[in-house]
C-alpha positions, 0 to 999 in steps of 0.5 A: 753598795750591796743590794738587799736580798729583797731588792735582788728578788724584786729586780729579778722578778721584774726583769723576768716579767718584762722579758716574758712581755717582750717575748709575747709582743714580738710573737704577736707582731708575727702570729695570731694573738690567740696562738701566742696567748696560749703560750703564756702559761708555759712562758710563766712557768720558766724561772730561768732568766737566761732561758727567757733571754734566749727565748726572747732572741729566738722570738725575733727570728722564729719562722712559726709559732709551732717552732717557738712552742717546741723551744719552750719544751726543750 
């Protein structure tokens, strides 16, 4: 069964938003909430789902919030 273009777009949007929320949840477990929330605009500006998935994996192991912020700019 072939999915409609609208369904594909909505699915991608949902997956992107869920990935961003998961990144934030991981970071908030390790770092100050205010520092993590400051990264929200940068995360939301990323449209590449593969990059977000990579950042999600990195968020689980990053040593400090500054290192993660630097990854956002790469």
